[in-house]
N, C-alpha and C positions, 0 to 999 in steps of 0.2 A: 569291302564292295553293298552297295546299299541294295534296298528292292524298292521299286514305286508299283504297290496294285489299283490298277485300273480294272474300271467297271463301266464295262460296255452296256449300250443302249438294250442287250437284248437281254439283259442280265447275268452273262459271261463275265467271269475275269480274265485279267493278261495282268500275266506278273514280270515287270520291265527289270533286269538288273542295270545298275550303272556306277560312276565311278566319276570323281569330284562331284561338284555342284552344277550340275546340267540347267538350263531352262524350263522348264514345265512345258511349254509350246515345244521342245524339241523331241523330247520324250513320247511326247502324245501323234508327233506329225507321222498320218496316214492309217491313226484308227478309227473304224467306226465311229461317228458321234464327235470326234474332233473338234475343237473351237476352230472359228475362222478368224487370220488374223486381218480383221478387215484395214484399219490405221497402221499395216505394216508392221506389227510392233511396237507401237508407240507410248504404247499405255491409253492412248487419249478415248479412244471410242468405246469400251467396256464390252466388246459381242463378245472376248472370250471369257468373262467371268467364267471359273468351274467353281462346283459342288468340292471341297477338299479339306488334307488334313492330314498331319502327320507334321514333319521334320521340314518346314517351308518357310523358306526369308524372302520377302515380308510373311508373315503370320498371315494365314487367312483371317478377314473379319467378315463377321456375319457366318463364319463356313466357308466362303470363299474367296478366291483368288483369283486375279489375272495370270493365265497362263502365259504370256507373253513376258512379264514383270515379274514374275517367279520365278525364285531359283530352287530346286531340291536337292536339300542340304544331308539327309538320310532317310530312312524307312517311311513313305509317305503313302497315301491312298489320295486315288481321284474318282469323281463319281459321272458321269460323260451321259449327258439326255440328248443328246441331236439325235435327229435319225428316227423316232418313236413311231410316227405316225403307221396306222396300222389298216388295212380293209376290215370291213365289215361289222367296226365297234358301232353300237349303236346311238345316234342323234338324234333321230326322230320321236315325236311318241305323242299319246292325245292328250289334245287340248280341252278342256270343259268350255260352254258357252261361256263367254264374259261381255261384260261391258267394257269397252276402250277407254277406259280412265290412266294414261298414260304417266309412268315417272319423268320428270324435268328433262329436259334434254333431248337432243333428235337423235343419238343413237346411243344402246344398251347393250350389257352382258350378260349372261348367264352361264355360268360355270359349274359343272357336277364334279367333283373330287372324288371319283370312288374307290377303293382299293385294289382294283387292278388295273381300272382305266378312267381317263378322263375325258372329257366332251365338254366344249364349248359351243355356246350358240349366239350371233353377233345379231341384234334386233333393230331395225331402223321405228323406233316409236312412232315417229311422227305417222309413219305410215301402214304402221299397223304390220308390219310382215318381216318373215326371217329372210337376213343378206345373206348369212353362211355359218354352216357350222362343221367346225372340226375334231378331231377325234385321238387319241394317241393313247401308250400304255404308262400308267403309271411309273414313272422312274423310282419310285421309293422300294418298289418290288426287286430291286438290285439287293439291298440291305435285308430283306424280308420280305413273304409273302402274305402276311395275315397282320392284322392289326394288332397280335397280341405282341407280336415278335418284333413291328415298328414302335409301340411304348418299352417295350427291352433298351431297343436299340437308343432312341430317347433320352431312355433315364441313365443310359450307360455312357453317355456323352456326345451323344451322333445328333440331337435334338437339332442342331444347328445347321447342319447338314443335312438333315431329312428337307430341312424347311428350304434351306436354297433350293435342292431340288423339285418341288411341287413349283415354287414361288417362279424360276428359270422357266417350266413346262407353263405353267398358265400366262406368262410373259411371253411364252414362243409361239402358242396357241393364237393368243389376242393380236399380236402382232401380224401373223402369217393371216387370220382372217381379214383383219384391216386390208391388208396389202392386197388380196382377192376382190376388195369391194370398194378400193381405190380413195383411202377414209385415214386417217393418223388415228394413231390407240388416243390420244390429245383427247379428239372427239366423242370418245367415246366417258360421258357423265357418270351413267350410272349402271352400279354394278351390283349383280346380287352372286355369292358363291356357297354354293349347298353341299354336302357329304355328310359320311357318317360322322359319330362324335368326334374318334378318334383322329380324323383327317383334317378337321376344323382346327382341332389342337394342336396339331404339326404345322395346316396353313398357316397360321396366326402365332407360331412361337410358344404356345404356354406349353409348360411342363404338365403332362401326362400323369403323373403321379398321384391324381385323387382319382383316376380309370384303371389303376393297374392292381390294386389292393382294395381288400375288405373294408369298407361296405360296399365300394364300387359305385359312388355319388359322386357324379361330373362337379365340378367346383364352377363350372361356367358353362351353360345351356344355352349360348350365345342370345340369337331375337337381338339383333341390334345392329345397329349403325357403328363402325370403327374404320377411321382413316377413307372417307370414300365408300366402302365395299358392304352392302349389308348383308348381313351371314341367316339366315332363318331359324328358329328356334328349334334345339335338337329334342325329344322326347325324353333321354333320358341317357346314361353314362354309352351304352351298345345298341340303343336306337336313335340314330341320328335325326340331322337336320333333312338328310335326305329320301327319309320315311316321310317325313312330315310333306313335303312341297310332294309325293307321290299321292299321298292321300287327297292332298288338295288338287293334286290334277284327276283324280278318278272319280271325285264329285262324290266317294262312298259317305260321306256323314252328314248332306247335305238329303238322304232318304230318310227313314226309319226302316227299311231291308236291314237283315241281317248280313255281314257279307266282308269277307276276307281279304287281306292284299298281303302278295309275298315278292320283298324285290330276292330276285335269285342272284345272287355273285358269292363270291369267298365269304362274306359277315354278310349268312342270308338275316331278315329282318322280316318277322309277320305282323300282320297287324289287323285286332277284330273289331270289325262294328256290332254292336250289340246294346239297344235298349240303353243308347246316348251315350254310353262309354265306349273308349275307345283301347281296347287291350294290346298289351303291345310286348314282343320279347324276340330277340336277336340271339339265333345259332349258329357256331363255328361252323362255317359248313368244308371251309377250304378250296384250293384253287382248283376240283377237278371241271365242275361245271364251265372255266376257262380254259379248258388243258391245262394246267398247271398240275404237276405232281403224276402227270402221265406219261410212260414213257415215247411216247409218240406224237404226246399233244403239243396242241398251240392252241393260237388264236385262231380268229376265223380270217385266215391267210392265205392265198391262193395257195395253193394245192394241198391243203385241209378238207378233208374228208369230214361234209357236213350233213349227209345222209345216207343210212342202210337198210335195207328191206333184205329180207328172204322170201326169196320165189324162186320156183321152178329148182327146188331143192340146192340152192346154193346161193353165197350173199352177192348182190349190186350194192353199187355204190356211185354215190354220188360226190365230184371233188368240182369246190370252187374253185374256177376259171378253168376250167373242164380241159386241164393240163395234167399229168401224172400226178396219182398221188403220193404223198412226201410226209402226211399228220392229218392228225384227225384232231375235231374240235369239239366243244359240248356238246351241239346237238346231235353230230354224229356218235360220240361214246356212249349217248341215249341210247339214240336207235341202232346201236351195235351191239348194248347191252339187252334189248327188246329180242332182237332177231337172233343172235346168238340164245338166249332160252328158247325161241321158237323152235330153233334147229338141233336144240339138243346140244350144244357145242359149250355150252356149261348150265349149271342146272338152279333151282332157287334158292340156295345156300353160295352161290357164286362161284364153288365149283368145278371146275375144269379139270379134263384129262389130258389138253393138249399144257404145251407149255408156252406155244405160241400161238392165239388166235388168230390167224391170217382173215387180212378183212380184202386186201389184193396181195400182190406178191412181192409189195415193197413196205407194208405197212400192217403193223401184227399188234394187239394186245394181247398180256401178260394178265397172269393170275392177278398180281400184286396190283395192277390197271383197274380191275372187275371190284376188289377191295375197295381199291381210294372210291370210285364211283359210290360203293355200297354206304360209304362211312359217310359221304356228301349228300345222298336223297336218306339217309336216314334220318341224319341230324334235320333235315328241313320236313321231312313226314313226321316224325315224332314231337317238332314242337308243334307244327300244326295241329296235330291231335291234343297235347299238352295244355296250348296255351286254349284252345275250346273247350276243355275239361273242366281248368280252372273256370272259365268263363260260364261255365251251366251250361255249353250252346251244344247241342246233337250235329253229327253231320247234314241231315237233312233240312236243317236251321238255314244253314247258310243257302242264301241266294244267287249269289253270285260270289265267283274267285276272281280277281285282278291278280294278274301276271306283271311286273313289274318289273324294271332293269335290262341292259343290254344282250345278258345273255336269254333272259324269258322272250323276247319279241322271237327270239329261232327258236323256240322251244318246239318237240314234236310233243306234242300232247297224246295222241295214241300211245308211243313210247312212254313218257312218262307216266300214265298211264298202267303200264301194261306191269313195268317195275316199281312199282307202289311210289311215285316219287309222289303224285298225287292221287288221292280219291278218284275210283274212275266216277262215280257220280260227279261229283266236282268237274270232273273234265269237260262235262258237255255244258256245262255254263261258266265257262271262265271267259275273260273277256281281258284280250294283252295290250297291256299299255305302251309296250316302247320304254323308252328313256322319260319316265314319270317324273321324277326328282327334278332333272333338266325341264321337262316341260310347268313345275311347280315354280321353279326358279322364273321360267321364263314369264307363267301370269302375273307373279310379282311385279316384273317392270309394265307389263301390259296394262294394267287392272291396280291400280293404288289401292281399293276397297278391296282387295286379297288379303292385304299383308293382317285387317282384323279378324278375316276367315281364318286364318292358319294361324293367328293367337286362338280362338276358339278352338282348335284342333287338340294344339294343345295343352290348351288350358280340362279336357275333356281327356286325355290320355293318364293312363296308367299303364306303368310298365312293371314286367312281370321278371323274375331271374329264376331263370328254370337251371339254372348250379346248382340249383338247391331244393329245386323238385324232383319229388320222389316220381311224381309222375313222368316224367320225361325220360327217364334212367330207364323205367319198366319201357315206353314206346320205344325208347330207342333200338335198345334190344329186338323190339319183336319186329324195326320195320330193317332191320339188316335185311331182312329176306328179298329177295326180286319174286315178287309177287303182287297183284292186284291187292289193295285197300277197298275192300263193300263199304266199310261204319268201320267208326272205332271202338275198340278193343272198351 
C-alpha cells in the first residue's frame, strides 16, 4: 500500500492510500482543485498539468506532469492550485500623475506576487485604461506560510514544484482575465512581474541559497527583462521589487518631505525617505494580519468578521456578506484587540482571564491568537522605530505615513493606533495606497519613462538588516505591549 499526499488549494492536505499503479487523474477525481480533462485524457491539451513529485511514471519535468498520462507507482505528492480566487483581495491602488507613454503593443499585464496573495491587472495600453483585475491566494502557502519556509522548501528540492505552482497561477489569472475581456493571452505583449525578492527568485526558478545564509545578499536584484517579461529592481535581499514599485506609486521620493511607507503583509517591509536617501528594512510579521495562524482566522472572505466595536457594554461586529460569522480576518482581528482592551477582556500585556474571547456565539479568539497579533504588530512597530532611529529621524519629522498592501487598504487606523501598531500621531497623517506594488508595476507599462524613475529609487536605497540591530531587539520587546505609542523611546 502506497500513499498520495494531496495539497488542496486551501492549504489542507489529503492522504489517499492506493494499490497498483493508478492514473493520477483517477486518484484526484472529485477533489477541490482537481484538474479538468478537457481533451478526455488524450494528453494533448495540457490543461491537467499539476505540480507533483515522488514515484511517478513518467517522471515530472520541471516539477510538473499531466495527471491524465501519469501513473502513480509509489509514495508521491501533488499540489492542486485550482479554485483559489478569494473575495476582498486588494487589486486597486492609488496611481500618481503620469504622462501616457505606453509600452509597445495594444495590451499589457502587471502581476504582483505576494507571499500570501497574487494580483493581476490587464491593461489596454492604447486606451490607457484597466480592463480587468483578478486576485487569488498564493498556492505556495501549501508548502510554507512565509519566505523563510519557502526558501527552505526550495533548497530541500522543492524549487521546481514552487515555480510550477506560481507559474500555473499566473497563467490561470491571465487566461481568466483575457477571457473576461474577449482577447487571447497571446495578444498581451508587455508584461511586468513584481514581488518580494524571494518570490521573484522562485518565479524565475533561481536558487535562493544566497538569500538564506549570511551575509544574506542577493546574487540577482533583477531590474531586467527575461523572456519578454520585465522584472523591476529589488532594493535588497529582503526588500523587493514590490516595495520599489510601491515607492514609485506613492511619489514620496519626488518631494523633499520626510515620509515613511509600510507594506503590511506576511513579510512586512518599511521604507523611510529622508534627505535624499531611501532607508529600507524588512521585518517578519508573519501571517496574522491576513488571518494565518489564528484559530478562527481567514482571509477577507464571506462570513469573516472585518469590523468589531465596543459599545453599550458589549461587542458589535460586522460580517462580510452580512451573514453568519464564521471567522475573523486581519482588520477584524485588530479591531477586536482594541475593543477587548477597551472592554477589559484583555489587558495591555495581552493577558486574558477567559480561555475563549467571544466575538459572536460562533467565533472566538484565544489567548494564543492575541499573542500572535502581538508578535506581528511588535515586528512592524519595532521596525518603524529602529529604522527611524538608525536614520536619525524623529517621529515628529515624518510628515506622511503611506500604507501599502492589500491588507493595508482595510486597516482600521484608530484601532491600529490603540494597540500600538502605528504611532498615534502618524495615524492622523496616514495615506492609504491600496495595492501600490501593482500600481507601480502598471505605471511601468503606461509610462516608459517610469523605468528611469524606478532606477533612481533603487540607486538611492540603503537597506538595513534589523536582525543584527540592538535597536530593533529592544524596540520589539517594548512594542509587544498593546498600548498607544506617543513617541519613539
